[in-house]
N, C-alpha and C positions, 0 to 999 in steps of 0.2 A: 429549426433543425440545424441550420448552418452554424448558429452560435455554439451549440454543444459540440458539433463536429470540430469546429475551429478551436474550441477550448480543450478538447481531448488531445488534439494534435499539439497544442501549446504545452500541455502537461507532459506528453511523451517527449517532446523536444527538450524540455527542461527537467527531466526526471532526476538528474544528478543533484538538484536542489534538495536540501535536507527536509524541506517542508512537504515534499511530494513523495508518494510511495505507491507501488502497484503490488497487488496480491491476487492470488488465484485460489479459489476453493472449488471443490466438486461436491455437489449435493444432488441426490437422486439421479446420478449419471449425467448431470448437466454441469457445464463449466460456468462459474461466476467469476468475473474479474472486477476488482475494486481499485479505484484510483482515489487516494485520500490526499487532500490538500489541507495541511494543518495551518491553523490561523494562530499566530502568536500576537496576542493583543498587547497594546502599549501599557505602561504601568498604571495609568488611571483606569483603564478598562479592567485590568486584573483585579484591582481593589474593589470595583463595583460588581464584579461577576459573582454569580451564585453557583457556578459550576464547581463540583467538588474534586474532580480527578485532574491530576497534574500530567502534563505531557513530558516528552523527553527533553524539552528545552527548559523545564522548570516553571513553565507558565500554566495557566489553566487550559485544559483541552477544549478547543473548539475546532471543528473540522467540517469541510465540505466533503461528502463521500458520494462518489459516482459509481454505480453498480451496473455492469453490463451483464444482464441476466439472460442466458441462453435458453433457459427452460420456458420462460414467458415471453421471450423475444422482445425485450424492452430494455431501456436504459433508465435507471432511477437516479434522481439527484436528491440528496438529503443535506440540509443545513439546519441544525437545531431542530425546531419543530416544523420547519417548512419542508415539504416533500412534493416532488413532481415526478411523473412517469411519462416517458416518451416511447410510444409503441412504433418501432421502425425496424422490422426484421433485417433489412439490408444494412442499416447502420450497425446493428448488433453483430452481424456477421463480419463486417469490415473491421470493427474495433476488437472483436474477439481474435481475429487473425493477427492484428498488429500487436496486441498485448501478449499473445502466445509467443510470437516471434521475439519480442523484447525479453520476456521471462526466460525463454529457452536459451537465449544468448548468454545470460548471466547465472544460469542454474548452478553450475559447478562452483563458481566463486561464492555464491550465496550459501550453498551447503557447507563449504569449507569454512566460511565465516561463522556460521551458526555453531559448528563443532568447536572451532577455536575459542569462541566466546564462552561456550559452556564449560570447556575444560580449563581455560585460563582463569575463570572467575570462581573456581572452587577453592575452598580454604586449603585443602591438600592438593599439591601440584604433582603428585606422583603419576596420576593418569595422564596428565598433560605431557609430562616428560616421556612416558612410555609411548604415547601417540606420536610425538615428534620424532623419537628414535625409530619407530616403525616406518614412518614416512621416509626417513633418510635411507633406510636399507633397501 
């Protein structure tokens, strides 16, 4: 239990690294928090990999996913076909609070970034210009 606790803290401390991300989903009125650690394999491993999806770094997607599941009061770790579940309600509560705090701190900039990305990457830029003008007024 100490190892997962220390690793979650390490991830949160280094969340600015492009290989780490945190997400929140709500299902059945319960919060689920996901920490993803993307693995960027070296060139020899890329060639030998049979995974078909590419990640945002242009390599094959491999990832460690840790789920803090408030419905079942457990923490799940998944790496490829390996899967383990840690049932510890206190740890779930602790990490749910920490992740909620982190996500709330950056919610405004994340929403703004998603809107900007969507409008900027359209072929026609008229909506983006209108949006920018409206923000200025």
